[in-house]
N, C-alpha and C positions, 0 to 999 in steps of 0.2 A: 505494500500500497504506499503511493509517494506521499509527500508531505502536506499536499492541498486536499487530498481524499482525508488524511487523519484529521486535517483543523474540520473539516464539514461533518465529520461522524461526530468528534469531541462538541462542535457547536451546537448540532442536532441534539445529543443527549442532554446540552444545559437548557435547550428550549424545552425539551419534554420537561426536564425536572422542574424549570418554572412554572410551567402549566400545572403540574399535578399539585405543587404550591399553593399557585393561586387560587385553586379550585378550593383546595383543602380549606382555606384561608375566608372563603366566599362562601362555603358551607357553614362553618362556625361564625362568621358575621350575621348570619340570616337568625340567628338566634339567641336572644341575650342571655348571660350568666343567669341562671336560677336561683332559688332558696327554699327552704324547708317551712313549710309550718304557714304560707302564707301566699295570697293570689299575687302574682308579676305577670310585667306583659314580656311576651316571649319575642314578638315582631309586630311589623305593621303589614302583615300578609294575612290576605282575606282568602284561607283557602274554602269557605264554603262555595263564593263565587255565583250565588244564585239568591240574593239579598235573603239567605236564612243565618241564622245562629244553628251552630253544630257544634256540641257533647259531647265528649267521649269520655267515660269513667274506664280506667283499667285497674282493676284490682284483683283479690283473688277470695275465696270463700271464706277463710280462717283469718282475715287479717283486722287486727284490731282499728290500723287507722282507716282501713274501708269502709268498718261498720261504724267507725265515730262519724266521716264523711258523709255516712248515707243518709243518715238523718236530716241533713243540712240539703242535699240532694233532693230528696223527697219532698221536704216543705218547698222547696224553690220550685222545681217544674211541674209541682201541682199548680202555681202560678200560671203556667202556658200548656198544659193539657194533663190525660188522664195516665196517673203512674202506679201499677200494680205492683205489689211489692206481698213479702212474708216476712214477720219477723225472725230473727235471726241473731246467731254470736260467733265470735270470733273465738278463736281458739286461746287455750291460758297462756297469757303473755307471763313469764316467771319475771321479766323486768318489771311489770306492771303489777304484777302477785295477783294478775287479774283476767278474765275474759272482760269482754265490753260485747253490750247488748247493740244490735244495728240490724239492719233491713237488707235482704236480698231484692233486687231488681227483676222482675219478670215480664213486665210489658210495660212500654211508652207507646203513646197515643196522642200523638201533637194537636194542638186544637188554635195554633198559632204559629209563628214561624221559626220557632225553636224547635230543635229536632234534640233527640238524647240517643246515644249509644251505650251500650254497657258490655262490657267484656270483663269475665274472670278466666285468670290464667291457671289456676292451682286448686286444690281441694282445701277442704276444710283443715286438715292437718300438715298441708303443706308437705305432705311425701308420694303426690301424685298432681298431675297435669290434669285437667277438666276431661281429657280424652283416655285417661287411665293410665299414662306413660308412669311408671316408678322415675322416681324424684333421688339422686343423692350427692350429697356436696354441692358444686358448682352449677351442677347440671339444670339446678331450677333456672339459670338465668339463662342458660344455651335455649331449653326448652320452651320455656316463657317465649323467646325473643322468636323462636319456630311458631309458635300458637298465636302469638300478635299477629304475624308478618300474613298470616293466612286468614286473620280478622278483619284487619283495618286497612284503608288508605295508605298509600306510601307516605303520606308526609305526616301521618299519625304516626306510624313506626319511628319514620327519623326523629320526631320531637321525643317519643318516649327513649328510643335510643342515646338520644343525647345528652336530656337528663339522668338517665338511668347511670349509663356507661361512662359518657364523654366528661360532661360538666363535673366542676370539684366541689360538691356539695359537703362533704363530710370531709374530716380533720385523721380518717384512718387509712391506713393503704394507699392508692393511689387516687382515694378522694373518690371513687366509685359509691355513690351510695349502691348501687346493687350487689357491688361485691363486699361492699363492708355487711350489708344485711342478708346475702348470698342467694338472692331472689329478686325479680325487678318487683318495685314498691308501686303503692296505688299512686298513680297518676291522672290527674282531670287535666282535660284540654277544653278552651272554650273559642270559637274563631267564627269571626262574622266579620261585615261592612268596617268594623273600626281596627282588625288587627286581630290577633293570637294572644289568649292568655291563658295561664293555666295555675295547677298547686299542685305540689308533691307532698305528700302521706296526708293532710288534712288543712281545710281551710282558714285561716285567723279567725275570729282566737280562741276557737274550737280545738282541744285537744282531747287524744283518750282520757288520762287524768282528771283534766275540767269535766268531762262529762259525766264520769264518775261524782265527781264532788257534787256538781248538780242534780244527782240522784241520790246525794248524801247514801253512799256505800262506799267503800274503802276498796273491798273485795269481792270476786263474785267467781264462784264455778261456771262451766259452762251451762249449767242446766241453770243455775240461777240468772246468769245472763237472757238464756233465752225467755224465762218467765218474765224478765224486767223488760224487755224488748218488746213482749206481747201487751205489757200494761203503758207502756210507753206510747206505743202504736195510737192508743185508744184515746190515751189523754192528749196526745198532739193533735189528733183527729179531731177532737174536741175544743180546740181553741186553745190548752193550756199547753204554752210551749216554753220551756227550761231558756233562761235570759240567755245562757251563753250559746242557743243554738238557733236564737234569733239576732243576737249581734253577727253569726257567720252569715245567718240568710241574708241581713241586708247588706255585708259586704259583697256576696259571690252575687245576688239578684242585681246589685248596681252596678255590676259587668254588662249583665247579658242586656238590661235597660238601655245601655249605652250601646251596645251592639245593633241592638234591636230598633232604633231611633233612625 
């Protein structure tokens, strides 16, 4: 190979590397760094593109954070459509020393321009996917990503992947919350004409601990949490909503109202 050809090859390699780097940076720049436990703006992109507001809730059947968030989502969505749920419980969480009462979404029928999609990735005990594939170790992350990719539009997958895998949300290991938790975590995405928002784990100011405090309990078995969920659903359907849930509802609904205008 003569000198001119060698220079041309090297120059071509440099250009290719530059393009790859630029594309990588562009992908990262389309999503703002996020946080845990509050609603943040992802970007100014409207992925719905049809004058609707699209909400995606990704969780798993035994998730304490998903259970906590479910009360807020249920009441917010009831303003925009018909929501069918059943009382449920999270798995017992040793860090909380409790299971968390929650709701499982069964169906949503929109009566407005707000649509809702729910995806559960793992079973109640986090030892199988919803399709029955056994889980061990970090397999939950990869199996969850496979399941998610088959269930949602590509833009949803990319947002969940970015905040679970790439964004530095925790001060553990490489900063990935999925690798810290050893599974994909509860993620909610709202997109519409004003851009795209998300929350990871739960929407401020509610947390699993604050939900337990509002219910005047400190520790619940899974059976007890299910019984509490039964009673709480009846209570909130009668209009008696704990203040901490109301605050979170107002914060989340403000985003949806802005998107709907």
